[in-house]
C-alpha positions in Angstrom: -88.8 -80.1 -3.6 -87.4 -83.3 -5.1 -87.5 -83.4 -8.9 -88.6 -86.7 -10.4 -85.9 -88.9 -11.9 -86.0 -90.7 -15.3 -86.8 -93.9 -13.3 -89.7 -92.1 -11.5 -91.1 -90.8 -14.8 -90.9 -94.2 -16.6 -92.4 -96.1 -13.7 -95.3 -93.7 -13.5 -95.9 -93.8 -17.2 -95.5 -97.6 -17.6 -97.3 -98.8 -14.4 -98.4 -102.4 -15.1 -98.6 -102.3 -18.9 -96.2 -105.0 -20.2 -95.2 -103.2 -23.4 -94.6 -99.9 -21.7 -92.5 -101.7 -19.1 -90.4 -103.1 -21.9 -90.0 -99.6 -23.4 -89.0 -98.2 -20.0 -86.4 -100.9 -19.6 -84.9 -100.2 -23.0 -84.8 -96.4 -22.4 -83.1 -97.0 -19.1 -80.6 -99.3 -20.7 -79.8 -96.6 -23.4 -79.5 -94.0 -20.6 -77.0 -96.2 -18.8 -74.9 -96.6 -22.0 -75.1 -92.8 -22.4 -73.6 -92.2 -19.0 -70.6 -94.3 -19.9 -70.2 -92.5 -23.3 -70.4 -89.2 -21.5 -67.6 -90.2 -19.1 -65.3 -91.1 -22.0 -66.0 -87.9 -23.8 -65.4 -85.9 -20.6 -62.0 -87.5 -20.3 -61.1 -86.4 -23.9 -57.6 -87.4 -24.9 -57.0 -88.8 -21.4 -59.2 -91.7 -22.5 -57.1 -92.4 -25.6 -57.2 -91.5 -29.2 -61.0 -91.5 -29.5 -60.9 -89.5 -32.8 -58.7 -92.0 -34.6 -60.2 -93.2 -37.9 -60.7 -97.0 -37.6 -62.1 -97.5 -41.1 -64.8 -96.4 -43.6 -68.4 -97.3 -44.3 -69.4 -98.4 -47.8 -70.6 -94.9 -48.5 -67.3 -93.3 -47.6 -68.2 -92.0 -44.2 -65.3 -92.5 -41.7 -65.7 -94.6 -38.5 -63.9 -93.2 -35.5 -62.5 -95.1 -32.5 -65.3 -93.7 -30.3 -67.9 -94.6 -32.9 -67.0 -98.3 -32.3 -66.7 -98.0 -28.5 -70.1 -96.2 -28.3 -71.7 -98.9 -30.5 -70.3 -101.6 -28.3 -71.6 -99.9 -25.2 -75.1 -99.5 -26.6 -75.3 -103.1 -27.8 -74.1 -104.5 -24.5 -76.7 -102.3 -22.6 -79.6 -103.4 -24.8 -78.7 -107.1 -24.4 -80.2 -106.8 -20.9 -83.4 -105.2 -22.3 -86.3 -106.9 -24.2 -84.9 -105.9 -27.6 -85.3 -108.4 -30.4 -83.6 -106.4 -33.2 -80.9 -103.8 -33.2 -80.0 -101.6 -36.1 -77.0 -99.3 -35.8 -75.3 -96.8 -38.1 -72.1 -98.7 -37.3 -73.3 -102.1 -38.7 -74.3 -102.8 -42.3 -77.3 -105.1 -41.3 -79.6 -105.3 -38.3 -78.6 -107.7 -35.5 -80.9 -110.1 -33.7 -80.4 -109.7 -29.9 -83.2 -111.6 -28.1 -85.8 -113.5 -30.2 -88.2 -113.3 -27.3 -88.0 -109.5 -27.3 -90.9 -107.2 -28.1 -89.0 -104.2 -29.4 -86.7 -103.2 -32.3 -84.2 -100.4 -31.7 -82.4 -98.2 -34.3 -79.5 -96.1 -33.1 -76.8 -93.7 -34.1 -74.4 -94.4 -31.3 -72.4 -91.2 -31.8 -74.0 -88.5 -33.9 -71.5 -85.7 -34.8 -68.4 -87.9 -34.3 -66.4 -85.7 -36.7 -66.4 -83.2 -33.8 -64.8 -85.5 -31.2 -61.3 -83.9 -31.3 -62.8 -80.4 -31.4 -64.5 -80.7 -28.0 -67.9 -79.8 -29.7 -71.2 -81.3 -28.6 -72.1 -84.8 -29.9 -74.9 -87.2 -29.1 -76.6 -90.6 -29.2 -79.9 -90.9 -31.1 -82.4 -93.8 -30.8 -85.7 -94.9 -32.1 -87.8 -97.7 -30.5 -90.4 -99.6 -32.6 -92.5 -102.7 -32.0 -90.8 -105.9 -33.1 -92.8 -107.2 -36.0 -90.2 -109.5 -37.6 -87.0 -109.2 -39.5 -88.1 -105.9 -41.2 -89.3 -104.3 -38.0 -86.9 -101.3 -38.5 -88.5 -100.5 -41.8 -91.8 -99.3 -40.3 -92.7 -95.6 -40.8 -91.7 -93.2 -38.1 -95.4 -92.9 -37.1 -95.0 -96.4 -35.6 -92.4 -95.4 -33.1 -93.2 -96.2 -29.5 -90.4 -93.9 -28.1 -87.5 -91.9 -29.4 -84.8 -89.6 -28.1 -81.3 -88.5 -28.0 -78.6 -88.1 -25.4 -76.5 -84.9 -25.8 -73.0 -84.7 -24.4 -72.1 -81.1 -23.9 -71.7 -78.8 -20.8 -74.5 -80.9 -19.5 -75.4 -84.5 -20.4 -79.1 -84.4 -21.2 -81.6 -87.0 -22.3 -84.3 -85.7 -24.6 -87.2 -88.2 -24.6 -90.6 -88.9 -25.9 -92.8 -91.9 -25.3 -95.6 -90.3 -27.2 -96.8 -88.0 -24.3 -94.9 -84.8 -25.1 -91.1 -84.3 -25.1 -89.2 -84.3 -21.8 -85.7 -83.2 -20.9 -83.7 -85.0 -18.3 -80.3 -83.7 -17.1 -77.7 -86.1 -15.6 -77.0 -85.3 -12.0 -73.4 -86.5 -11.7 -73.5 -86.7 -7.9 -76.3 -89.3 -7.9 -75.7 -90.8 -11.4 -79.3 -90.3 -12.2 -81.1 -88.4 -14.9 -83.4 -85.8 -13.3 -86.4 -84.2 -15.0 -85.5 -80.6 -16.0 -88.3 -79.8 -18.5 -91.6 -81.6 -18.2 -93.0 -80.5 -21.6 -90.6 -78.9 -24.1 -92.4 -76.8 -26.7 -90.8 -75.5 -29.9 -91.7 -71.9 -30.5 -94.0 -71.8 -33.5 -92.2 -68.9 -35.1 -88.5 -68.0 -35.2 -85.8 -65.7 -36.5 -83.0 -68.3 -36.6 -82.2 -70.9 -39.2 -79.4 -73.5 -39.4 -77.9 -74.6 -42.7 -74.4 -75.3 -43.9 -73.9 -72.2 -46.1 -70.7 -73.5 -47.6 -72.9 -75.7 -49.9 -74.9 -72.8 -51.2 -73.7 -73.3 -54.8 -75.2 -76.8 -54.9 -78.7 -75.9 -53.6 -81.7 -75.8 -55.8 -83.7 -72.6 -56.3 -86.2 -73.2 -53.5 -83.5 -73.5 -50.8 -81.5 -70.5 -52.2 -84.7 -68.4 -52.3 -85.6 -69.2 -48.8 -82.1 -68.4 -47.4 -81.9 -65.3 -49.5 -85.2 -64.0 -48.1 -83.9 -64.6 -44.6 -80.6 -62.9 -45.3 -82.4 -59.8 -46.7 -83.6 -59.0 -43.2 -85.8 -56.0 -42.4 -85.5 -54.7 -46.0 -86.5 -58.1 -47.5 -89.8 -60.0 -48.0 -89.7 -61.4 -44.4 -89.4 -57.9 -42.9 -87.3 -59.0 -40.0 -83.7 -59.9 -39.3 -82.6 -63.5 -39.1 -79.6 -65.1 -37.4 -77.8 -68.2 -38.7 -76.7 -71.0 -36.4 -74.8 -74.1 -37.5 -73.0 -76.4 -35.2 -72.3 -79.3 -37.6 -73.8 -81.6 -35.0 -77.5 -82.3 -35.6 -78.2 -83.2 -31.9 -76.8 -79.8 -30.8 -78.9 -77.9 -33.4 -82.0 -80.0 -32.4 -81.5 -79.3 -28.7 -81.1 -75.5 -29.3 -84.3 -75.6 -31.4 -86.2 -77.4 -28.6 -85.2 -74.8 -26.0 -85.5 -71.6 -28.0 -87.0 -72.3 -31.4 -85.4 -72.2 -34.9 -85.4 -74.3 -38.1 -82.8 -76.8 -39.3 -82.2 -77.6 -43.0 -80.1 -80.4 -44.4 -81.3 -80.5 -48.0 -80.4 -82.8 -50.9 -78.1 -80.9 -53.3 -76.2 -81.2 -56.5 -73.2 -83.0 -55.2 -72.6 -86.6 -56.0 -74.1 -88.8 -53.2 -76.1 -85.9 -51.7 -79.0 -85.8 -54.1 -81.3 -87.6 -51.5 -79.8 -85.8 -48.6 -77.2 -87.0 -46.2 -79.0 -87.8 -42.9 -80.4 -91.3 -42.2 -84.2 -91.7 -42.1 -84.5 -94.6 -39.7 -82.1 -93.6 -36.8 -81.7 -89.8 -37.3 -84.6 -88.2 -39.1 -87.4 -90.4 -37.6 -86.5 -90.0 -33.9 -85.9 -86.3 -34.2 -89.1 -85.8 -36.1 -91.0 -87.7 -33.4 -89.5 -85.4 -30.7 -90.3 -82.3 -32.7 -93.9 -83.3 -33.4 -94.4 -84.1 -29.7 -93.0 -80.6 -28.9 -95.5 -78.9 -31.3 -92.8 -78.5 -34.0 -92.7 -80.2 -37.4 -90.4 -82.1 -39.7 -90.5 -82.8 -43.5 -88.4 -84.0 -46.4 -89.9 -81.1 -48.4 -92.8 -83.1 -49.8 -94.1 -85.2 -46.9 -94.0 -85.3 -43.1 -91.0 -87.4 -42.1 -93.1 -89.7 -39.9 -95.2 -90.7 -43.0 -92.2 -92.0 -45.0 -91.8 -95.8 -45.6 -88.1 -96.8 -45.2 -86.7 -99.1 -47.9 -83.5 -100.0 -46.1 -81.8 -99.4 -42.8 -79.3 -96.8 -43.9 -81.6 -94.9 -46.3 -80.8 -91.2 -46.6 -83.4 -88.4 -46.6 -83.5 -84.6 -46.9 -84.5 -83.1 -43.6 -86.1 -79.8 -42.4 -87.3 -79.6 -38.8 -88.1 -77.1 -36.1 -90.6 -74.2 -35.7 -93.8 -75.2 -37.4 -94.5 -72.0 -39.2 -91.0 -71.9 -40.7 -91.1 -75.6 -41.8 -94.4 -74.9 -43.5 -93.0 -71.8 -45.2 -90.1 -73.8 -46.6 -92.5 -76.4 -48.0 -94.5 -73.6 -49.6 -91.4 -72.4 -51.4 -91.6 -75.6 -53.3 -95.3 -76.1 -53.6 -96.5 -72.6 -54.3 -94.5 -70.5 -56.8 -96.1 -67.3 -55.5 -94.4 -67.8 -52.1 -91.0 -67.2 -53.5 -89.3 -65.0 -56.1 -90.0 -65.9 -59.8 -88.1 -68.9 -60.8 -87.1 -70.6 -64.0 -89.3 -73.4 -65.4 -86.2 -75.5 -65.2 -86.9 -75.9 -61.5 -90.6 -76.1 -61.7 -91.0 -79.9 -61.2 -88.0 -80.5 -59.0 -88.3 -81.6 -55.4 -87.7 -78.9 -52.8 -84.8 -80.6 -51.2 -83.7 -83.1 -53.8 -81.3 -81.9 -56.4 
């Protein structure tokens, strides 16, 4: 039996609705750019020095050669779509593409680019919003019309939501088309896996330390079960794993300079992943509010982020909001945010 393609799926979903047709055209353009990025990544060093540092953003993050190439590929693809405004991690300000367009798109063209020369999974993350004017990208995540990411690993997969569940499409290299592999991804409500960068433990606040300590204690601890730690240092890779087998991901704010408000970007990282998780029956929070309720103040705003299996996300929030849910703590930490140092 023939599996539906991405084109089939979008055509059936959009039908004759003009706005949905515009969203479908934009998703298709992003998927096309993703195929070109996947080809470059597959060639590795044969495609040139893709991991060469080209420069640095104002916050000190490095910009690699492939960051720039991926950004150019995404921009060129979206010029053929009804996109009025494009915001990218690789540009300080949003760019007007087509004043007649109906949509605003925020994108991280290459998430996890520090892994390029290590042959580890990376991806492209995107968020699609209605175009409402120059500040269209500063709408809360709940206003998203579609979101997703492309993940470049052993398979090239598009993870997508248009607000009707979360679907997984795998690139069939023979036909050059994305083919529906999972019609409705569901995040397991409970889990025994968590993902966090343990090397930063000394900088965490008490809530995060207590949560991780309880997991590490295993069968003999308060959770009464053993946990595994998984950490790829590529958010899209961790997010994909959570979608297919459950888990929880934590990137909290911590005590280091520049990390107090987290390190991930709200508009083009946290919001699209939160939309995907919510549509797959998972959850996402900054520790105090659902990610999709937050009002961005600027394009590159950072935010603490926890997402994945709903029961575990809710438990982590309780470690902040209910002192009885965690070991006794010093009053010093009593009024601090769960994830903000």
